[in-house]
N, C-alpha and C positions, 0 to 999 in steps of 0.2 A: 276466698279473697280476705287479706290481709287489714288490720286496722291501719294501720301506717300508706296502703295504694286506694282503700277508699277516701281515708283523709286527704292525702295529696291531689287524688282526682274531684273532690267537692272543692277542696280552694281552687284551685284551677277553674273547673266552673263557675264562680263565686267572681274570681277575677276576669275573668273574659264577659260575662253579664256587666258589670258595673264599673267601666273604666270611664271618669270626665273629664271631659275637654278643661282644662286651666286659664278663669277671665283675670284678664288683670285691668284696670280703671284707672283711668286717671283723676287725682284728686285728692284734698288737703295731706290724705295720711301719705303722699308717698315722699313729704319733708318731713324735715325733724322734729319730731314731738317728744312730748311729756307728758302722761298721764297722774291724777291722783283719785285715789279709788276710796270713797266712803260708803263702805257695807253698812247699809242700814240695816237695825232692828226694827221692828213696830215702832217701839216706845220712841223712835226718835224721829217720828213725823213730822216733831216742831220745830225741828233745828234753823239755826240762823244763817240762812245763808249767804247772808254780807259775811259776815266772821269765817266762814269757812271759806269763802273767796279770798278772802284777806290772807288765809293760811297757805291755798293754794299756791298764787301768785307769789309769797316770799318762798315754796319750796321748789318756785319754777317751773314750775308743771303750764303746759298749754290747756289741756284738758281736765274735766272735772266726770269721772266716771261713776253715776249715781244710779240707786236704784231706783225705778222706775215703774217695771211689772213683772206679772208672772205669777208669783207664789203668793205677792199681794202686790197689787194697784198703789201707789201712791201719788194719785190726783184719784177723780172723782170718775172713775170709768162707767162707762152705760152697758155692758156685756155681763149677762148675767151666771157667765163663767168665769170671771174676773173679780176674782175679791177684793173688797178694795179695803186699805188699812182702815180698823175701826180710830185709829190715833188721828187720823185727818179733820175728826170734827174737832178736835183740839186746837185746831189749824187757822188760824184768821183767814178766810177765803176756801181751806180747805183743801188745797192744790199745791204741794208740794212741789212738784215738776215744775207747774207753771211760772211759781216765784223765783225758783232754780236756775231756769232758763232764761226768765226774762234778763238776773242780775247778773248772771254768766254774759248774756250777750252784750251789757253796757261797759264791760269791762273785757271785748276780747277775749272772752275764755269758750274753749269748747265744751256744749254739755253732751256724752256720748250717755244712753239707757243701759244699764245694768237691768237685764233681764232673765229670770230665771224660771224652766218651765218645766221642769224636773218632779216639779209637786203640785198638790191642787189640795182642796179641803174637802173632807168628807162628804159635805153636802154637792159639790161638783159630783165626784163620782155616784153618788145617788142618783142623780140625774143623767149621768150620763159611765154606767157600770163596765162600756167595755175602750174607756179610755184606759183604762188600770193596768200598768202592770203587773204581770199575774207569775205566781211561781209555779213551780211543776203539779203540787196540788191544787190551783186555784184560788192559793189566800191571797191577802194586797198584804201590799208591802207599806207599811204605817210607821213613819217616827213623825216623835212630838206630835202629833195629833194632824199629820200630812200626809196624803196617801201618793205614793210614785207612780208616775203615767207611763206610756209605755213610747217610742218614739213613731215605732209603726201606727200607732193607735189617731182617733181623730182629733185628737188635742194638741197632736204636735202637728199632724198632715193638714188641717183645716184651721182648726179655733186661733192655732197658737199665729197663724197668718191674719188673723180679723183683728187680735189684739194689736200687733204690729202696727197693720194700718191705723187703726185709733192713734196710734203713737203721732204716726209719720203726720195726719190730720192734723192733730190738735198742735203739736209744736216743731215739728223740724228740725230731731235733735239732729247733732252730727255723728254719728254711729251709734249701731247696738253692740252690746258686748253679751252673746248666749252662755250664763253659766252652766255648773253639769250638763252640757248638752250630749247624752249620752243615754246608754242603758246600765239603770243600776245594780249591776250584780252584788255591788254591796254598802251598805247603809252608812249613812254617819258612825253607830256607834260599834261599825266592824263585820258585822252580822251579812254572814255568805247567803245570796237569797239565789245564786245562780239566773242562767238565761231566763227570760222573761217567755211566759208559754199563754200569752193572750190568743186568741182566735187570728187576730193580723198576723202575729210572730210566727205561728203555726203554718199557717196558709204560706205565707212568704218565703219561710226558710223550706220547706218543703220544694217550694215551684221552683228556687233558686240552686238547690241540691242534689232533690232527687233522696233528702234521709230526714228521718224525726230531730227534733229536736235532742239534743244534750239536757240532760238533768242537771251536772255540775261537772266542777272543772277533770273530773276523775276519766270521765269520757274520753275518748282517743279525738270525736267529732266536736269536743266545746273547743279547739283550734279554729275549724271550720264555723265555728258561731262566733268566733269572737273578730275574724277577718268580714265575716256576712256583719256582723254589728257596725261594723267600721264602715263599712262601702254604703249600709244603710244611713246611717250620719253623715256623709259625702255626700251623697245623692241628694239629702235634706237642706245641707249647709247649700248645697250650689243653687236649690230650690231658691232658698229663704234668701240669698245672695241678689240673685235677678232680679228678684219680688221687691229689694228695700231700692236695685238698684232704678227699675223702673220709676216707681213713684215717690222716691228720695233721691236722684242723680249727686248731691255731693253731702249721702250720708253712708258713712262706712259700715263691714260688717265686719266684725273683730273676732274671729273665733280660729275654722281649721284649715285644712289644705283648700277648699274649696271659696273659701271667703279671699276680704279684700287685705286684710291686715292676719299674720297669722301668731297666737298666742299660745304664748307659753307659760305656767303659773312657777315662781321658784321657792320652795317651802322646805320647811323640814316636818318631819313626819316621826311619833314616837314608834320605833318599832322597824322600821326602813331601813333595809340598808346602808349605809350612808356614803356617797361619791361627792368630794369636793367638786368634781368640774361637769355635776349634774346639766349646769346652767348653758358653759361655754360649749356641750356638747348635743345638747337639745337645738339652740340657737346658728349652730353653725349647720347640723344637718338643715334645720329647714330653709337657710339661706342658701347654701350649694343645690339642694331639689327646686327650691322657687324663688330662684335671685331675682326676678323681675317683681316679688311679693316684699312687700315693709313686714317686719314684723314685732312684736310687743310681750316686754316680758313683767310679768305682774309680780313685785317682789314682796313678800306676804312681812309685817310686821310683827308681829305676832310668832309665838313658838310653834302651836301647832294647834287645830283642830279645837279639840281637848281642852287648852288652853288659850284660847281670845283672848283675855284678859294680861297674860304675860307677854311681854314683850320680849323678842328675839333679841341675841347677842348685835350691837352695832355693826361692827364688823362683817358676820353673816349676810345683813340685810344689804353692804359695800358690796362684797363679792359676787352674789346675787348681779347686783345693777352692773358692775362691772363687766366681771365676764359678758352680758348681755352685749352691753352699749359695743366694745372692741369686737363683739362678732357681728354685726349690725345689725340691732332690736336696739327699741325705741322704751325707757325706760318707762315703769311705772309701780307704786305705791302703794300698796293696800293695807287699811286700815280700819276695824271695827268701829262703828257710831263715826260721830262727827269730828274735826279736827281739836275740842277740845272737850274731850272727853275723860276718856282711858287715855292713860300714859303710855306711849311706847318714844324709848330714848334712844331708837335707830335711825327715829326719823331725819335728823340731821343728817348723817350719811349718807342716807338715800334723796336729800336737798341735795349735796356736793355732786353727784352723780349725775341729778336731772339739769341742774342750775346747766353743767358743764354742756351738755348737748342742746339744751334747749337757747343757749347764750353761743355756741357754736354749731349752727345748722349748715353751715357753707361745708364743715366737713362730715358733719356726721349724715346729713340727705343722701341718699343714695350708695351710703357708704358699703361697698360688694366686698365677698370673700378673695384675696387672692393671690394663696399660698398656692406655691408648684406640688404638693403632696397631697393627695388624697386618702383620710384614713375611714375605709368600708365601714358601715358599724351593721351588724348581723338586724336581720328581720325576724322579732319576735312575733309572729304570726305565722311563721312557718317555718319552724323548727318546736320540736317537745321539749319539754319544761329541762331537761337533763341538757338535750343538746345546745338549746338556748343559752343554757348556763355555762357551758364549757365557751359558747362561742362569745359571751361576754365577759367572760376574763381573760380571755386572749386581746381583746379588744381592747378591754383597760388598761392591760398592759402594756400592748402599744402607746397608748394615747398618752401615760404618764413617761412612759419611756421618751417618745418623741419632746414630748413636751419639757420634763429638765435638762434634754441636749439643749432643747434652743433651736428645736427644726420646726419651722412655721408648719402647719399643716392643717386641713381643712376636715369636717364628716362629710362625706359621703355616705346616704342612707342606702344599703342593700337594695331595697324595692327602686330606686332610682335609678343605678346602672343603666337600663335600655331605654332609658326616657331623656336621660339628660347625656348632652356631650360630655364624653370621657378627654377629646381632647387639650380640653384648657390645663390638664395636668401632667406633669413632666414621668410623675410615678404616682402608683399606686398602690397603694400597701392594702392584701384582701387577711385579715387576721383571721384563722378559722371558719371561714365562710363556706358551709355546706349544704347551701339548700336555694345556690343558683339555678335558676331557669332556660332553658334552652335559649332564649332570650338575652339574658343579662351573659348566660357563656360566650354566645355569640360575639354582643356586643364587644366583651373582653378580648376576645379570640381580634377583634378587627382594629380594634384600640393596640395592640402590641403590633399587630403587623404595619400599621401605619406609623409605627415609633414610638408608639410609648414604651414604657417599663411598669413589670408589677411584680411584688414582691407577695408571695403566698404561702402561710404559714398554718399549721397545724392541718386538717382535712381538705385545706380548701385547693382547689384542682386537684382533689385525689380520690374523695368521697361526695358523693352528692347524688340529686336523680339521675345524672346521667352517668355515674362513673367519672372514671379518668378523664378527665379535659384535653379536648385536643389542643388545647395552649399549654398543658401542664410541661415542666420539663422531666415527668414521669410515663415511664412505658403502661404499668400497671404498679398496683399496690400489693406485696406478698403478704404481708401479714399490718400487726398495731400492736405496738406493748403499751397497755394502760396498767399494769399493775405495777402499783409499785412498788411491794414488797422485792419484786423480779427485775425489777429497777435498780434496785438499792447497791453504790458502791461500781456505779458503773458511771461513764462520763463520756462528753463529747469533746473533742479534741479541736482547739482554734490555730493550734501552727502545724509545721508538716513535718514534723520531728517523725525520727520512726521508733520512737523510743516514746514511752509514757512516762517517767518520774524526769522534772525536769523541765516540762512543758503545759503550755497553758490548757486547761481543765475546766470544763464548766458543767455540774451536777447533770445527767443523764435524767429526768422527772417528767413525771405527766405520760401525755401522749406522746408516743414516736411510730409513726409508719415508717416498716420498711419497705423499700418498692425496689422495682426494676427502673434507672435512670435510662430514659431515650439516650441513643446513639452518641446522639449530638449534643450533650449536654454535657458543661464541666463541674465533674464532680468536687465537693470539698466539704470542712469540719467530720472527721473519718469518726467513726461510733469505736470506742473503749469500752471493751466487753467487761462484764460484771467479775469480780475474783473477790477475797475475803476480804474484812474490814474490821473483824476482832475473832479474837481478843489481838490485840497490836501484833505480837508474836508472828500471827499469820495473814497479817498486813500486805500481803504483794501479790503479785502473777498479773498485774492488767497485762493484755495485750491490743494493738490494736486494731480491728478488723477490715475486713474487705469493704466494708458497708459503709455507706457516708450519708450525715446526715441532712444535706443539703447539695444541689446543684442549680447551673444557672445554664440559661438553654438561647442562643438567639433564637431571632422568628423575624424573619420578614427583615423591617428597618429597628423593629423594637427587641425587646427580652422577657424575660422567665426570671424572677430566683424564685428558688422554694427552698422556704425552710420545713421540712418533712415534719416538726415537733409542733409542740406551743409551747414556742419561745417567749412569748407576752407574757401566756399567763406563769410558766417559770419565773419571769423577771418581776409579777407582781406578787408572787409568791416568797422568793428570796432577797430579792432587793438587791443583788449581785451586780456591780456594774459593768461584768465582764456580759454578763447577760447580756443587759441594756446595748453594751455594744454592738454584738453581734446584731441585730436588731437592727439597732439604728445605723452601724456602717454602712452597709449595702445598701440603704439607701439615699445616704448621702455623697456616697461615690457614683448612684448612678442620676442622682441632681448634675453633679459635677460645679457649677460657679452657682451657688447657696443666693439666695435673693437679699439674705441678711446674717452678716457675723458677729455674733454675740461673746463681751469677754463677760462675766458676770456670774454668781450661784447657781446653783438648781433650780432654786429655789424662784426664780426668776421668770414668764412664764413671758413670751412673745408673740403675739397674734397680728398679723399684716391684713390692711384690708385697702381698698384704695376707692377715693371719691372726686365728685371734681375738685378739691383740695390739692392732691396728688397722694401721696404714699399714705397711710395712715399706721403708725406703731403702736399699741399697747405694750408696754409690761406692765406684769401683775404679779403682784408680792406676794408669795404665798408663804411665807414663814409664818402667821399666823394659825395655821391650819391645825385643829387637835382632833381628838379620836370621834368627835362626832357635832366637828359645829369649827366653826372660827372666831378664835380671840383679837386683840392688837399684833399687830406685823410690827417685826425689827427691820426700822430704815436699812436698806443697803447702798451700801456706797460705793462709787469709782467704778460704773455700770460705762462700758464704751460701747458701741454698734460700730459695724462698717458696712455702708452701704455700699457693694461691689459697684464700678462704674455711672454710679451716681451723677459724674461730670462736675464742672466748676458753677454751672448757672444754677444748683441745688441748693434750696435754701430750706432751713431746721427750724423748727419751732417746737417748744413746748405750751401747748396748751392747759396743762394743769397748773404749773408753777413757771409764770416765764422770767426768762434769767437763767435758771437752773441749767441749763443746757448750751455747751459750746460746742463748736466744731470747727471741719479744715479738713482743706481738701489735702491728700494724700496721690498725688497721679489722679489717675481716672476715678478714687474712691472717693466719700464722702466720710469720716471720723467724727462720730458723736459721742461726747462725754458728757454722761447727769451726774453733778454731785450725788445726789441722793433719788433715792428711790422711797418714798413712803411706804403706799397701801398702793397706789399704781402711776403710771405714769402715759401719759397720751402726747405723743410726736405727729407733726407735719410736714414731711416733707416735698416743697412744690419743686418746679421744673423737672419732673424726671418722670 
């Protein structure tokens, strides 16, 4: 049996055994809020809580995220496995948490408890060696004198609950956030330790999958381990969430899928490939997959973990938070230490966005995605490394192509296809998604039959666990061309010309699937075969072949358009607008009437949402993007928006620069003129 088959079977078994119900609860966290996090060092135990709260109120935040327990207790814990911060002895009264929560209550600021259960002191491990995270050789994972613990061990599974109970009994905090809540395969220094091999993990993994634990990422079973680890954390999150809800109903858990509030951290990292739209992608995916749960984005004020004393570029922090709130998340700003210690010049930019949200709660409370187009994000846990990289490149190319052409879209995680109804979308784009399960394929087929439209690129619907999908426009795959050297000087033709020279062409590059199309599919985009390209004297002889790179098929009340090559990845590689137009034009054609029409440069992104205040339009200025970050944006003047069918009763207002917006009715349409978009703009259209 091949490793791929073994891996697929094990993945399926883990998925079947660990599906959890998603619970939503009413609470303060369902209204718009803003957070300020002071991530304390042990030497910060004597901070001035009144001064910090002055700064938090000035920032516009309504909640303070403060270190309470875990690695160090910032209060006099009575639990022998919960190490007290030794610097509490220097604080009058010896209890930072009591001082902070009393002062916060007087001001109407919520106090959120930051907990970190990822590590303990060596003394705790000497008393409880079975709690430790173990390498394959049994060794401990030690960093700066602290020992990592395993989520399958007794510390997470039992002792953690005792610590939480002690905090609830004493302080009745408004919420909890658990930092680094997972399996520490990589430590702060970047050392890779691999999967945990403690006795609990060995037994649980064998029971769930029938396999022994992998040693490192080179083992094909490592993908199964990642899914197993995720499911373990989801189950543990569900347990602690229910525990908190029972003992302190007015307190929220901010964490992962099973928590009350979904969490994402926006940060930069040395050596990590830079994706400028990471925050927008993550928040959109979370809010689409779990629309009933609020989200929080924690924007890091420093450059990277090894450089916590150096501040991030202010425009970068603003981008993190603007992308977050535009997609429906609440803003959080994260600094090290107290507010009047380390210098972070980006705090003013973060405060601008935070105050926007907390002073416009009617707009941002319950803000939901409402774009008619879904862009499916590949599931990294179901594809191998190269396969996932290919799918990511295709996804990112589509993301940028639609963003630049002002086509509003939301991100739909592939793993949510069978869980969430697709009928809220008019068009679903599948960018090289080749890991669809039987249930996901069936959901797409049902969506098409009921009147939905799918645009599939790359191998979507052509290759995968079940081969060619029933909903595909293709009958079968004849072959795949992925050798760039073979495809050099071959093209895809964009018009119907019978000759090559003088017709519209784009380079044929990357993977292209040779397919036999179904008899009822309408073929488009002929392939132009290769001919010599050098020397110049020999650069001729191209002919249009009988093969087509795309086809459209009507099925039931809907349709599928198949672009049988990696069009998104090609756009990402070449940046040719003709390639972009191939991708986006079919989506626009299927969409019919767009929810909004935009007259603006490519660098303006449009994000649509809806709340009780009406239609919420965010415009984000991307002119400041640099190689690995963001600098000052160039103001863009004379932006015009048209909202078709808005009617004469519609009223529009800017909540960023009141008075910067003028509106007029043209027939049934509302036309908006914005004098200038600086870094971003937020417009509310009520009455529609």
